[in-house]
LOVO-30432 format. One record per residue (C-alpha): x, y, z. Coordinates in nm, 4 decimals. Each point is the difference from the previous one (the first is absolute). Layout:
! residues N
NODE;X;Y;Z
...
! end
This chain:
! residues 266
NODE;0.9956;1.0545;-0.5264
NODE;0.2516;-0.2780;-0.0246
NODE;0.0103;-0.3371;0.1703
NODE;0.3342;-0.1743;0.0073
NODE;0.0711;-0.3438;0.1377
NODE;0.3447;-0.0739;0.1377
NODE;0.0735;-0.3664;0.0609
NODE;0.3130;-0.0640;0.2008
NODE;-0.0439;-0.3744;0.0261
NODE;-0.2328;-0.2784;-0.1086
NODE;0.1526;-0.2608;0.2274
NODE;-0.0718;-0.0484;0.3681
NODE;0.3628;-0.0982;0.0523
NODE;0.1241;0.3326;-0.1371
NODE;-0.2113;0.2221;0.2250
NODE;0.2080;0.1677;0.2707
NODE;-0.1322;0.0991;0.3418
NODE;-0.1992;0.3244;-0.0047
NODE;0.0467;0.0254;-0.3792
NODE;-0.2402;0.1957;-0.2135
NODE;-0.0825;-0.2803;-0.2379
NODE;-0.2728;0.1536;-0.2077
NODE;-0.1017;0.3585;-0.0520
NODE;-0.2463;0.1929;-0.2107
NODE;0.0138;0.3782;-0.0237
NODE;-0.2644;0.2341;-0.1367
NODE;0.1621;0.3194;-0.1205
NODE;-0.0949;0.2926;-0.2170
NODE;-0.0974;0.2328;0.2837
NODE;-0.3242;-0.1826;0.0825
NODE;0.1009;-0.2421;0.2722
NODE;0.2558;-0.2408;0.1292
NODE;-0.0994;-0.3603;0.0540
NODE;0.2481;-0.2507;0.1330
NODE;-0.0291;-0.3756;-0.0065
NODE;0.2792;-0.0833;0.2388
NODE;0.0699;-0.3472;0.1307
NODE;0.2143;-0.0300;0.3094
NODE;0.1407;-0.3454;0.0744
NODE;0.1041;-0.0297;0.3614
NODE;0.0493;-0.3751;0.0073
NODE;0.2486;-0.2272;-0.1687
NODE;-0.0986;-0.2264;-0.2879
NODE;0.0612;-0.3005;0.2252
NODE;-0.2768;0.0863;0.2419
NODE;-0.3226;-0.1877;-0.0606
NODE;-0.2225;0.3096;0.0281
NODE;0.1965;0.2110;-0.2504
NODE;-0.2812;0.0213;-0.2538
NODE;-0.2637;0.0781;0.2629
NODE;0.2254;0.2733;0.1336
NODE;0.0451;0.1331;-0.3519
NODE;-0.3777;0.0227;-0.0473
NODE;-0.0563;0.1716;0.3349
NODE;0.2802;0.2530;-0.0474
NODE;-0.1093;0.0837;-0.3544
NODE;-0.3595;0.0537;0.1115
NODE;0.1061;0.2173;0.2944
NODE;0.2400;0.2196;-0.1968
NODE;-0.2582;0.0662;-0.2692
NODE;-0.3131;0.0082;0.2147
NODE;-0.2648;0.2392;-0.1384
NODE;0.2334;0.1048;-0.2818
NODE;-0.0104;-0.2810;-0.2524
NODE;-0.1005;-0.3021;0.2070
NODE;-0.3025;-0.0263;0.2308
NODE;0.0175;-0.3237;0.1953
NODE;-0.1327;-0.0171;0.3547
NODE;0.1467;-0.3369;0.1017
NODE;0.3234;-0.0675;-0.1911
NODE;0.0924;-0.2597;0.2637
NODE;-0.3073;-0.2147;-0.0734
NODE;0.0903;-0.3440;-0.1439
NODE;-0.2703;0.0447;-0.2660
NODE;0.1851;0.3018;-0.1409
NODE;0.3141;-0.2021;-0.0600
NODE;-0.1996;-0.2832;-0.1597
NODE;-0.1857;0.2434;-0.2245
NODE;0.3231;0.1662;-0.1150
NODE;0.1618;-0.3370;-0.0684
NODE;-0.2973;-0.1152;-0.2037
NODE;-0.0052;0.3233;-0.2001
NODE;0.3708;-0.0159;-0.0823
NODE;-0.0112;-0.3655;-0.0962
NODE;-0.3210;0.0100;-0.2038
NODE;-0.0695;0.3417;-0.1489
NODE;0.3650;0.1017;-0.0277
NODE;0.0902;-0.3597;-0.0992
NODE;0.3158;-0.0003;0.2092
NODE;0.1170;-0.3041;0.1932
NODE;0.2542;0.1981;0.2042
NODE;-0.1230;0.2652;0.2437
NODE;0.2363;0.2969;-0.0053
NODE;0.0066;0.3401;0.1663
NODE;-0.1101;0.1612;-0.3236
NODE;-0.2862;-0.2415;-0.0689
NODE;-0.1324;0.0321;0.3562
NODE;0.0156;0.3807;-0.0079
NODE;-0.1793;0.0072;-0.3362
NODE;-0.2657;-0.2374;0.1317
NODE;-0.0550;0.2203;0.3058
NODE;-0.0493;0.3026;-0.2248
NODE;-0.2620;-0.1817;-0.2042
NODE;-0.1878;-0.1814;0.2749
NODE;0.0007;0.2653;0.2739
NODE;-0.0310;0.3473;-0.1558
NODE;-0.1476;0.2959;0.1854
NODE;-0.2590;0.0617;0.1257
NODE;-0.0851;-0.3738;0.0091
NODE;0.0552;-0.3213;-0.1889
NODE;-0.2357;-0.0649;-0.2930
NODE;0.0544;-0.3744;0.0443
NODE;-0.3099;-0.0572;0.2079
NODE;-0.3252;-0.1920;-0.0555
NODE;-0.2078;0.3174;-0.0304
NODE;0.1769;0.0981;-0.3231
NODE;0.0658;-0.1455;-0.3442
NODE;0.1798;0.1381;-0.3076
NODE;-0.2341;0.2352;-0.1828
NODE;-0.1157;-0.0800;-0.3524
NODE;-0.0549;0.2557;-0.2758
NODE;-0.3741;-0.0158;0.0697
NODE;0.0631;0.0683;0.3702
NODE;0.2113;0.3046;-0.0831
NODE;-0.2161;0.1717;-0.2624
NODE;-0.1973;0.2888;0.1420
NODE;0.0377;0.3273;0.1869
NODE;0.1436;-0.0112;0.3491
NODE;0.0468;0.2215;0.3035
NODE;0.3095;-0.0021;0.2198
NODE;-0.1746;0.1503;0.3055
NODE;0.1436;0.2421;0.2501
NODE;-0.0271;-0.2555;0.2792
NODE;0.2471;-0.2304;-0.1771
NODE;0.2455;0.2662;-0.1203
NODE;0.2210;-0.0566;0.3054
NODE;0.0900;-0.3406;-0.1450
NODE;0.1307;0.1392;-0.3314
NODE;0.3617;-0.0123;0.1176
NODE;0.1619;-0.2083;0.2758
NODE;-0.0149;0.1713;0.3386
NODE;0.3762;0.0551;0.0314
NODE;0.0711;0.0740;-0.3656
NODE;0.0544;0.3730;-0.0366
NODE;-0.1581;0.0535;-0.3392
NODE;-0.2035;0.2941;-0.1204
NODE;-0.3489;-0.0619;-0.1351
NODE;-0.1328;0.0815;-0.3481
NODE;-0.1050;0.3491;0.1134
NODE;0.3272;0.0736;0.1769
NODE;-0.0436;0.1158;0.3607
NODE;-0.3761;0.0499;-0.0444
NODE;-0.2011;-0.2919;0.1457
NODE;-0.1946;-0.1949;-0.2606
NODE;-0.3753;-0.0052;0.0498
NODE;-0.0635;-0.2797;-0.2510
NODE;0.0994;-0.1529;-0.3342
NODE;-0.2287;-0.1110;-0.2806
NODE;0.1330;-0.2667;-0.2381
NODE;-0.1806;-0.1007;-0.3181
NODE;0.0937;-0.3299;-0.1663
NODE;-0.2110;0.0119;-0.3161
NODE;-0.0634;-0.3054;-0.2227
NODE;0.1931;0.1363;-0.2997
NODE;0.3198;0.0356;0.2023
NODE;-0.0583;0.3662;0.0765
NODE;0.1289;0.0978;0.3437
NODE;-0.0993;0.3109;0.1909
NODE;0.1312;0.1059;0.3393
NODE;-0.0958;0.3085;0.1981
NODE;0.1482;0.1069;0.3328
NODE;-0.1935;0.2400;0.2220
NODE;0.1946;0.1918;0.2642
NODE;-0.0500;0.3180;0.1977
NODE;-0.3793;-0.0195;-0.0168
NODE;-0.2443;-0.0639;0.2833
NODE;-0.2063;-0.2540;-0.1969
NODE;0.0719;-0.2771;-0.2497
NODE;-0.2037;0.0675;-0.3177
NODE;-0.0178;-0.3639;-0.1138
NODE;-0.3187;-0.1755;0.1060
NODE;-0.0898;-0.1860;-0.3201
NODE;0.1856;-0.1257;-0.3078
NODE;-0.1355;0.2759;-0.2217
NODE;0.1789;0.2598;0.2138
NODE;0.3247;-0.0981;-0.1752
NODE;-0.1446;0.0589;-0.3481
NODE;0.1301;0.3567;-0.0080
NODE;0.3563;-0.1369;0.0017
NODE;-0.0752;-0.2039;-0.3122
NODE;-0.0330;0.3205;-0.2009
NODE;0.3780;0.0324;0.0106
NODE;0.2298;-0.1926;-0.2378
NODE;0.0832;-0.3549;0.1073
NODE;0.3583;-0.0217;0.1280
NODE;-0.0276;-0.3102;0.2195
NODE;-0.1150;-0.3508;-0.0889
NODE;-0.0195;-0.3243;0.1936
NODE;0.0125;-0.3703;-0.0763
NODE;0.0104;-0.3169;0.2086
NODE;0.3174;-0.1987;-0.0629
NODE;-0.1430;-0.2903;0.1997
NODE;-0.2584;-0.0361;0.2753
NODE;0.0987;0.2444;0.2711
NODE;0.2567;0.2025;-0.1979
NODE;-0.0871;0.3385;-0.1556
NODE;0.2427;0.1742;-0.2354
NODE;-0.0386;0.3743;-0.0591
NODE;0.1340;0.1790;-0.3074
NODE;0.0331;0.3777;-0.0276
NODE;0.0577;0.1949;-0.3191
NODE;0.0866;0.3190;0.1868
NODE;0.2979;-0.1522;0.1845
NODE;0.2817;-0.1508;-0.2061
NODE;0.1009;-0.3474;0.1163
NODE;-0.2628;-0.0122;0.2728
NODE;-0.0235;-0.3322;0.1876
NODE;-0.2859;-0.0746;0.2392
NODE;-0.1430;-0.3338;0.1071
NODE;-0.2414;-0.0797;0.2816
NODE;-0.0952;-0.3228;0.1735
NODE;-0.3778;0.0167;0.0452
NODE;-0.2202;-0.2195;0.2187
NODE;-0.3754;-0.0327;0.0315
NODE;-0.1512;-0.0225;0.3471
NODE;-0.2117;-0.3168;0.0128
NODE;-0.0961;0.0210;0.3678
NODE;0.0067;0.2995;0.2356
NODE;0.2831;0.0699;0.2433
NODE;0.1507;0.2965;0.1830
NODE;0.3528;0.1329;0.0492
NODE;0.0902;0.3001;0.2164
NODE;-0.3710;0.0754;0.0532
NODE;-0.0570;0.0182;-0.3771
NODE;-0.2706;-0.2256;-0.1378
NODE;0.0619;-0.1817;-0.3274
NODE;-0.3282;-0.1141;-0.1511
NODE;-0.0802;-0.2725;-0.2498
NODE;0.0533;0.1394;-0.3499
NODE;0.2652;0.2530;0.1006
NODE;0.3398;0.0009;-0.1680
NODE;0.3380;0.0353;0.1654
NODE;0.3129;0.0665;-0.2014
NODE;0.3745;0.0336;0.0498
NODE;0.2498;0.1665;-0.2350
NODE;0.2476;-0.2799;-0.0738
NODE;0.1978;0.1361;-0.2938
NODE;0.0944;0.3524;-0.0982
NODE;0.2924;0.1884;-0.1463
NODE;0.3079;-0.0986;0.1998
NODE;-0.1737;-0.2739;0.1985
NODE;0.1320;-0.3306;-0.1331
NODE;-0.0699;-0.2175;0.3018
NODE;-0.3775;0.0092;0.0443
NODE;-0.0145;0.1992;0.3227
NODE;-0.3454;0.1357;0.0832
NODE;0.0438;0.3777;0.0052
NODE;-0.3622;0.1177;0.0047
NODE;-0.3400;-0.1386;0.1015
NODE;-0.3580;0.0679;-0.1039
NODE;-0.3332;-0.0995;0.1493
NODE;-0.2687;0.0460;-0.2646
NODE;-0.3756;-0.0063;0.0460
NODE;-0.2211;-0.0274;-0.3071
NODE;-0.2095;0.3058;-0.0822
NODE;-0.3583;-0.0654;-0.1147
! end
């Protein structure tokens, strides 16, 4: 899989009508994901930036950006604040706005909400279940990407973040029942050699290293649920983890390409 960013212009004054100003393509036979920004107004019009935000959200809806109300004034204010504070940029450009939209409004929903906070190492340690009921959120709804078991629907995942950095991950597909009901059910996987390890680079960022894949890059943004909420009829309970892949081989721009909802196993 490869993610490539093509920037045609960083200046509002250089954007032509109906131009594709910013694009990201996933290749490698897995999927194609486009971040395409269509500008249908001139730079002189007062609502140019709002139009930019709305068009970008619409063109990439349920692919790489999930934003229900891109026309809401709060969205523009939030993007401005993000660009000017976190990105430390005084000028708001097409590129900086598109990057901010990718970070703040990934699919299936934005993690920037009061029910979540960046997960600490202590939050993450343990054995987790990615249940069948949440598997439909793994990839964005309109992103044509095959799952870890190919065309076979995944019943569940078990992920073990052990205190010594050991990482275990099991995917169950093609079976009527998920075999993981308690943390000890993953112990059988620990009999195999360790090929994956994990470490927190900072609160909320997990880096995964693999010895069986040369040059492997994998980083997740992880959040702890601090108060319950629901999305698409899925309940997220206090103590759950949610995570987004934010960096992987070929992805240099921080797009969220995969999602997990993890529930701690006793």
